[in-house]
Legacy VTK file of the C-alpha trace (Angstrom):
# vtk DataFile Version 3.0
C-alpha trace
ASCII
DATASET POLYDATA
POINTS 153 float
105.725 114.464 195.048
104.902 110.949 194.189
101.338 110.073 194.267
100.398 106.368 194.937
97.231 104.872 193.621
95.465 102.520 195.838
95.897 98.813 194.958
92.143 98.114 194.378
92.060 100.937 191.811
95.056 99.498 189.967
93.456 95.996 189.998
90.101 97.350 188.709
91.854 99.308 185.940
93.819 96.196 184.807
90.678 94.076 184.942
88.736 96.593 182.722
91.597 96.708 180.091
91.700 92.876 180.215
87.988 92.474 179.571
88.164 95.114 176.816
91.007 93.263 175.239
89.219 89.828 175.410
85.946 91.300 174.038
87.787 92.876 170.958
89.648 89.562 170.387
86.542 87.559 170.470
84.910 89.845 167.949
87.797 89.769 165.631
88.138 85.928 165.956
84.448 85.442 165.306
84.322 87.141 161.930
85.148 84.653 159.271
87.062 84.989 156.025
84.606 82.786 154.111
82.612 85.339 152.262
81.087 85.816 148.951
82.502 89.359 148.773
79.494 90.757 150.702
76.969 89.845 147.930
73.943 87.491 148.229
72.329 85.661 145.522
69.337 87.833 144.489
66.052 86.577 145.698
63.846 85.371 142.828
60.558 83.548 143.537
60.821 80.012 142.393
57.623 77.867 142.327
58.049 75.245 139.537
55.996 72.151 138.834
57.874 69.730 136.661
56.298 66.624 135.130
58.832 63.637 135.698
57.977 62.086 132.325
57.537 65.339 130.335
59.851 68.252 131.296
62.350 66.080 133.014
62.359 63.169 130.597
62.122 60.459 133.189
65.622 61.218 134.539
67.572 58.172 135.655
69.055 58.126 139.200
72.440 59.979 139.165
71.607 62.296 136.392
70.792 66.016 136.200
69.002 68.371 134.024
69.119 72.223 133.730
65.804 73.916 133.562
64.621 77.692 133.414
63.987 79.484 136.730
65.754 81.040 139.576
68.399 83.692 138.857
70.436 82.041 136.207
68.660 78.720 135.681
68.216 75.737 137.952
70.031 72.378 137.975
67.903 69.402 138.896
69.783 66.415 140.361
68.185 63.037 140.945
70.112 61.285 143.741
67.744 58.464 144.439
64.478 57.231 142.825
62.294 59.594 145.020
64.971 62.131 145.922
65.724 65.321 143.963
67.850 68.354 144.581
67.628 71.784 142.987
70.442 74.292 142.835
70.573 77.862 141.252
73.163 78.177 138.523
74.575 81.491 139.972
78.131 81.349 141.089
78.290 82.167 144.853
81.744 84.126 144.762
80.423 86.933 142.615
76.689 86.596 142.208
76.616 89.667 140.069
78.579 87.906 137.413
75.230 87.316 135.624
76.734 84.193 134.072
75.516 80.601 134.597
77.785 77.958 135.848
78.323 75.601 132.906
78.707 71.843 133.002
82.192 70.643 132.794
82.899 69.058 129.423
85.294 66.365 130.971
83.536 65.485 134.291
79.845 64.848 134.550
78.169 66.535 137.547
80.858 69.244 137.877
79.798 72.746 136.963
82.307 75.675 136.425
81.821 79.381 136.633
83.236 81.014 133.374
84.230 84.104 135.373
86.273 82.893 138.361
86.721 79.306 137.493
85.195 77.869 140.679
83.994 74.282 140.221
80.889 72.946 142.103
80.243 69.065 142.516
76.498 68.621 142.258
76.310 65.274 143.617
78.025 66.330 146.948
75.525 69.210 147.715
76.925 71.419 144.945
79.777 72.529 147.148
82.858 74.051 145.681
85.768 71.557 144.815
88.108 73.961 143.154
88.548 77.793 142.656
88.069 80.745 144.991
84.341 80.150 145.951
83.920 78.859 149.377
79.961 78.533 149.487
77.932 75.981 147.562
75.363 76.732 145.070
71.993 78.112 146.381
69.666 75.090 147.056
65.903 75.241 146.541
63.286 72.993 148.207
62.007 70.039 146.371
58.960 67.862 146.927
58.009 64.807 144.767
54.138 64.421 144.542
53.360 61.478 142.239
54.811 62.412 138.817
55.128 66.212 139.643
58.383 67.627 141.113
57.644 70.878 142.911
60.748 73.151 143.273
60.321 76.260 145.335
61.865 78.672 147.791
LINES 1 154
153 0 1 2 3 4 5 6 7 8 9 10 11 12 13 14 15 16 17 18 19 20 21 22 23 24 25 26 27 28 29 30 31 32 33 34 35 36 37 38 39 40 41 42 43 44 45 46 47 48 49 50 51 52 53 54 55 56 57 58 59 60 61 62 63 64 65 66 67 68 69 70 71 72 73 74 75 76 77 78 79 80 81 82 83 84 85 86 87 88 89 90 91 92 93 94 95 96 97 98 99 100 101 102 103 104 105 106 107 108 109 110 111 112 113 114 115 116 117 118 119 120 121 122 123 124 125 126 127 128 129 130 131 132 133 134 135 136 137 138 139 140 141 142 143 144 145 146 147 148 149 150 151 152
């Protein structure tokens, strides 16, 4: 004997399968491949007060200086007379490398990870310009107060 299923049950079943398929597809499509291999830059409290004329040596606009602090050190970049940026020197691909990104010998303002060879351009937000890293270096807040630069997180 052949049993017929009412049309309304068939449509409801197809609708449920369709909604389930769409939900699964959206979840899969919303996960991105840009990862740092599931690792975050370790949190280290940063609260530095650097004298522009002492520790920073009256940096000209467009220059940078490496200072102690953060996870593996901090890069201070002066982009304008009153505007500074500060980035941690930890590679974002494998934060547990425990290696500082090093300034490139050929190109000023480019820092390279000695482990994975990712290169970061400091003047462009410390974003990666080569290598496998997809995230820029971790940025810290900066506030210029007279002749003191406050770097913090």
